[in-house]
N, C-alpha and C positions, 0 to 999 in steps of 0.2 A: 830205198827205205828211209823214213824220217826218224832220226834219233829221238828217244823218249824225252830227253832233256828239252829239245826244241818244241815238242808238243806241250810239255809242262809250262814252258815260258809263254807259249802262245795262249794257252788257257788262262794263265795267270794274268796276262795283259788284257785279254777279252773280259775276264771277270772284274778286273780293276776298273775298266772303263765303264762298267754298268753299275757301279756302286752309287747309291743315292747321295746327293749333295745335301749338306746341312744348310738350312736357311736361317739367317740371323736377323733378329729385330732387336734394336737397342742393346746389342752386345750379348744377348743370350740366345742359345740355340733353341728353336721350337721343340717342345717335348721335354725340356728340363723341368726341374721342380717348380720354378716360377712360370706360370702360364703367360707366354708372350705371343700367343697366336694372334693373328691380325684379322679383324673384321673390317672390311673396307680399307681404310688407311690408318686405323688407330689400333694399337696393341691392346690386348685384354687388360694389361696393367695401366690403362689410361695414359699411355705415352703416345704423343704425336711427334713424328719426325718430319721436320721441314728444313731441308738443307738448301743452302744457296748453291746455284749452279750457273756457270756461264754456258750459254747455248749458241753462241755465234756472234756475229757482228751485224748491226743494222747498216744497210748500205746507204741509207739516207743521212745526209749531214745535218747537224744542227746549224742554226743560223750562225754565220761567222766561222764555220769550220771548213769551208770549201778550200781545197788545195788548188793552186793555179798552175796551169801547164807552163812549162818552160817555152820561151819564144822559139818558134821554128818547128815545134812538134805538131804533127797532124792529128794526133789523138786528142780527145777532150780530156780534161783533168778528171781524175777520180774524185768523187765526193768523199768527205771525211767519213771515217767509220767509227761506230760507237759500239762497245760491247753490249750484248743482250744477256740479261740474267732472268732466272726463274726460281721460284721455290719448288723443290722436288720432295715428294714424300718417300716413305720406305719402299713403296711399290714402283717408284720411278715415274709417277704421274707428275706432270708439270702443273704448277699452280692448282693443286687439287681442291675439289669441293670437300669440305670436312663436315661430318655429321656428329654432333656431340649431344649429350644429355644434360639438361639443366641441373643445377645443384650438385654437380659431380666435378671433382677437381682433376684436372689434366696436367701432365708434365709435358711441356713442349721443348724438344731437344733440337738444337740447330748446330750444324757443322758448316763452316765457311772455308772451303778449299779455294775460293776465288782470290783475285788480287785486289778486291774492293771491300770496304766495310759495309755491313748490312745490319739492320735492326728491324725486327718484326713488330708491327703495330697492329693491334686488333681494335677495330672501330665499330661504332654504331651510328646509324643515320636516323635522324628524327626531324621531320619538317624540313627536309632538304639540307640540314646541317649535320656534318660528320663530327664526331668527337671520339677521342681515344678512350677505349675501355681498359686496355692493358698494353703495356710496352715491355718487350723483351730487352735483354742487355744488348749493348752495341757490341758486335762481334767483328773483331779485326781479322784481316786476311790470315788464314791458316789456323784460326782459333775456333773454339766451339763454346756453347753456353746452353743454359736451359732456364726455364722459369715455369712457375705454376700459374694456372688459369682456371677460373670457374665462372660460369654465367648463371645468375639467379633467374633470368627471364628467358622465355622461349621466343623464337623469332629468328631473324637473319642478322648476322654480323659480317663484317668484311675484315680482311687482313691484307697488309701490304708491307713493303720494305720502306722505311723512312727515306732512304736515299734513291730508290728505284721504284716509285709507286705505280708508274705506268706499265712496268714490266713484270714486277713481282707482286701479284695480287690474287685474291680469291675470295670465296664465300664460305661462311660457316653457318650451318643450319643448326639451331639449338631446339631440341624437342623436349 
């Protein structure tokens, strides 16, 4: 016979493991007084989360970074390794495509848990020339920041990191 206490503990454990988890966006739990539900990757309060994230290392060496093998080793030298970074939104998507509405102000929040400095640049391309439309603050390793952004025109914009433009970049569609 199983003691009643053991059954109670077992039911308590099973019940606790099936409790719903709270989902947080920009520090508030969905369903609180301020609506922070997410449509796509933008919260209802017009907050865009773009965090810096290290996603691994690039196995290809940049010019001049090749390591040389010690004399007498049979193995070939490893090429230099370079960290890879991406912007990641609140849903975990890397370098996400953002859809925003013109003449609407957005708050872009950035967290930088990496060991490198990052700066978000939003740019526009016209006649093959890119120009910065907005620049976020420079965010040191371990810091965070935010800035406001609004586009008055519809079309496509790009975004990238000032320091890692080939790795951390994406597109913004303004409707």
